[in-house]
N, C-alpha and C positions, 0 to 999 in steps of 0.2 A: 546533534551536539548540543549541550547545554550552553546558554549565553556566557556564562562565566568562563567555561572551558574555551569557548570560541575567542573571548577576549584575551585570555592567557596565551592562546596559540598565536594570535595576531601580534601580541606584544614580543613573543620570542622570535617571531619572523621579521621583525622590523630590521632593516639594512640588507635583507636578502632579496634576490631576484627570483620571482616565480617563473619556473620553466614554462608554463603554459602561457605565459604572457610575452614570451620572447618571439619576435619575428626575426628568424634566422637572416634574412636578406638585408635587415636594418640593424644587426646586432651591435655594431660599433656605436651607432648612433643612440640606440636605446640604452646601452651600458653608460655612456657619457651622461645622458639625463638622469639616470638612476643613481650614479655617483654624485652628480651635483645636488640631487635631492637630499641624499645622506649627509652630504657635507653641510647643507643648509640647515638641516635638523640639528646637527652637531654645533654650528656656528651661527645661530640666529641673528646676532648682532652684526655679522659681516655679510649678510645676504644682499645681492644686488638690488638696484632700484626697480621699480615697476615690475616687481615679482620675478625678476631675472636672477636665478640662483646659480652662481659661478663661484667656484673655489679660486681664491687668490693666491697666486704663486708666491713663495717667500721672496723672490727677487723682483716682484712687481713694486712701482714706485707709487707715491702719491702725486698725481698730475697737478694738483693745486699748488704743489711746492716747487714746480719746474718752470723756469723762465728760459726760453730758447732764443739766443741771440743770432748775430750774423754768421753766415757760413765761412769756413776757413779752408775747407777742401771738398773737392767733389769726386765721385767715382762713378762706376758703372750703374750701381743700384741705389744711389743716393747721395747725401752730403754729410759733412761733419761740421757741427756748429759749435760756437762757443755758448756757454750757458750757466745757470746757477741752479742748483737744487739745494733747498733748505739752506741758503747761504753759502754753499760750497761752491768754488769754482771749478767748472767740469767742462768736458767735451762730450757733445751729444752726436751720436751716430745715428742718422735718420735713413732708414731703409725705405726707399720709394718703390713700390711694386707697381706703379702705373695705374692710369684710370681704368675703368671697366672696359675691358675689351682690347686694350692695348697690348696686354701680354697674354701669352698662352697660359692656360690653366697649369700645365705641368711646369711651367717656369716659376709661376707664383708658389706652387707647392714646395718646389725646390728651395726658393729664398725662404719661405716660411719655415721649412724643416732647418735649413742652416741657421736661422734665427734662433730657434728654440735650443738648437745643439750648442749654439755659441754661448747663450746666457746660461744654459744648465751646467755647462763646463766651467764658465768663468767665474760665476758667483761663489763657488767654493774655494777658489783659489786665494791664498794669502802669503805673498813672498816680496822682498823689496825689489826684485828684478822681474816682476811680472805687473803690468799695469792694473791699478786697483779698479775693480768693478763696483759701480755705485748702485746700478739698478737697471731696470728695463721696463717698457710697457709696449703692450700690443694694440692699445686703443689711443690713438692721436686725434680722435675726432674733436676734443675740447681744447687741444693745444694750439697755440699761436706762436709764430716766429716774429720776434721783434728785431727789426732792422732799424738803421739810423734813419731811413727815409720814409718807411711805411710798416704796417703790420700785414704780414703775409699768412694766410692760412697753410696748415700743414697739408700734404698730399692726401688724397682721400683713402689711398691704401698705403699705410706705412706703419712702422714700428720704430722704437727708439731704444738705443743702449747707451747708457750713462756710464762714463768713466772719468777717472781724475784727469785734469787738464795738466799737460806737461808742456812747458813754455818754449822749449828749444826744438820742437818738431821732431821729425823722423831722422834716424840715423843716416839714411841715404842722403837727405838734403844737407845734412852736416858734413858728410864726406865731400859732397859736391863743392860746397863752400871752401874746403881746404884742399881742393884738388891741386892747385898751384904750390902751396906751401908744405903739403902733407902734414902728418900728425906726429908728435914726439912719441918716442917708443913707450914712454910710461903712460901716455894716453891710449896708445894702441893695446897694450897689456890690460889697463883698466877696463877698457870697453869690452874686450874679448872675455875677461873674467866674469864681467856682469851677464853677458849673454850666455856663457857656459853655465854659471850657476842658475840662471833663470830656466834653462833647458834641463839641467839636472833635476831641479825641483818638478817641472812637469813629467819627466819621466819617472820619477819616484812615485808620482801620483798615477801612473799608467796612462798618461796622455801624450800622444803623438801630435805635435802641432801641424806637421804637413806642409806649411808654407813659410818656412824660416827664410827670412831675406831682410836686407837693411831697411826696406820700406816698412817692414812690420816691427820695428824697433823705435821707441820714442826716447827722447832725453828730457830730463828735468833740468831745472836751473843750475843744479850742481853738476850736471853732465853724468848723472846716473842713468844707465840703460835699463830700459824696461820693455818686455816683450808684449805685444798686443796682437789684436786681430786674430781671435780664435774661430772664425767663420768656417774653417775647413779642419778644426781640431777634432779629434775624436779618441775615445778610449781605445787602448791596444786590444785588439782581438785575441781571444785565446787561441783560435785557429787563425794562422798567419795568412792563409789563403783567402780569408774574408777581407783582408785589407789589400785591395788592388784598385787601379785606376789612376790616371794622369792627374794627380791632384797637386796643385802648386805653381810655382813660377819656372818655366823651362830652364833658365840659366842657373838656377840653384837646385834643380831637381836631380836626385840620385839616379844612376844608371837603370836600377831596378824599377824605378818608378816610371822613368822615361819609356822603359820596355813594357809597361803595365803588368809587371810581374808582382807576386806577393812582396810586401815590404813590412818592416817594423820600425821601431823608434831610431834605428841606425839611419834611416833616410834624413832624420833631423840632424845627426852627426855629419853627415855629407855636406848638407846645406850650411852647417855651422863652419866647416872648412872653407867653403866659398866665401861667406861672410868675413871670416878672419883675414883671407887673402885681400878682400876689398878694403877692410879697415886699415890694413897695413899700406895698401898701395893708393887708397883714395881713388880708386878707378872702378870702372865697370867691368865684369866678367864678359868675355866674348862681345865686345862692342860692334865688331864688323861681322859677325857670324850670322847668317840667315837662319831663321827658325826652322826651316825645312832641313838645314844641314846639321842642326845642333845634335839631335838624336843619334845619327850615325857617327859623328865625330866623337862625342862623349862616350858612347857605348861600345862602339867597335874599334874606334882608333885610340881610346883611353885619353883623349885630349883634356887638359885641365889649363887654366890660366898660368902663365909662367911665374914662378917664384923668383923674384929678384935676388940676384946673388949677394946684394947687400942686406938681405933679409937675415937676421941672426939664426944660427942653426937651430937654436932652442925652439923658435917659433916656427920655423919652416918645417921642422919635424912634426909638430902639432898639425899643421895644415896638410902635409902629405898623408899623415895617418888618417886625418878625418875623412878625405876624399878618396880613400882607397876604393878601387872598383869592387872589392869583395866586401860585403857588409859584415861578414864575420871577422874580418881584420881591422875594422874600425874600433876605435876605443869607445867604452862607455863614457857619457858625459861626466861622470864622477871622476874618472881617470883623467879627462881632459882638464877639468878644474885643477887636479893635482899637478899635472904637468905645468899649467900657466902659473899656479902658485910658486912653483920651483924657479920660475925665471926672475932674474934680477933686472928690473927695469932699468937701473942706473948703468949697467953694463952693456946695454945694446943701443942701437940708433934707429930712428925711424927711416922711412923712405927718403931718398934724396930728392929735395924739392926741385921743380921743373927749371927754376932760374939758375940752378947751379949746373951748369952745363959741362960737367967734367965727371970723372971717376965713375962711381958705381952706377949712377943713372944711365950713362952712355954705354957702358959695357954690358949693362944687362937688361934695360928696359926699353930700348929702342929697336 
């Protein structure tokens, strides 16, 4: 072949993988390396340091702009910190995967997958009742946590998710604080509408949250409710049989999920019904029921938290329809929003406070 023809062929072949250079046993690894090379050729100004050519995801942050402060909450896989990013007040969710050898490889892969799934879903969302996603990073090696007493390094295996900081904390903690006095009916309807509109938006984007509970709702300074924690969210499968598995928190899980049967977005509607009951009553569902008895009671005995007689019928109807055992009989979240918007908050009353030891509370709640 003439040298010029060879050069022209090589030019045409740039960006393609040569079949004779592929090792089938290491196909994924080689394809990743090849895609990185192609990306680096197209984006020379963004190539990594020391010859490392890695594509930057559109949700990745600039670590130099991040300041991580004191921890404000702790969970199974890490902590939530206050922080600043480019001058913005934020919350930083740090996923700690443990030191080398502390966690099983399969467990680390599971958390890693959940992390990428969470940010890939979250960074595309934009709604007033969904917590605003700021960014994320999978490399925390250069980050430091600034506490009041000392500077602490990040865990060796960790990743960060940055979200807007909401000063009033979780809906769960807010309800606990109001357990004695209960909430005004107008506040109940307002919070319910915020949650319903947020879920309606997610479902319109084909996203099933799968862990709808009051702990996964945050409140801003104006008491606006926003949905958070998309660690178990996923796009709705076209084949419903693909969506199975006990994902979520047992007290809020729909019967079909507890039974490990196929499910869809209607599992979120069921969980919304439990949350709405909790918002009205300022109490926990099934506080005295053992986890081992929960499935049989909810699935086979159709047990639900008792709706107080003092609950306005318009709201009680929404609760009952949402937690119907038959997913097909549960309303779409769009219809739930319509039903809640039709309720006149001035013509109803909230749950009777505990200190008023008469009337509705005694007749229906003890």
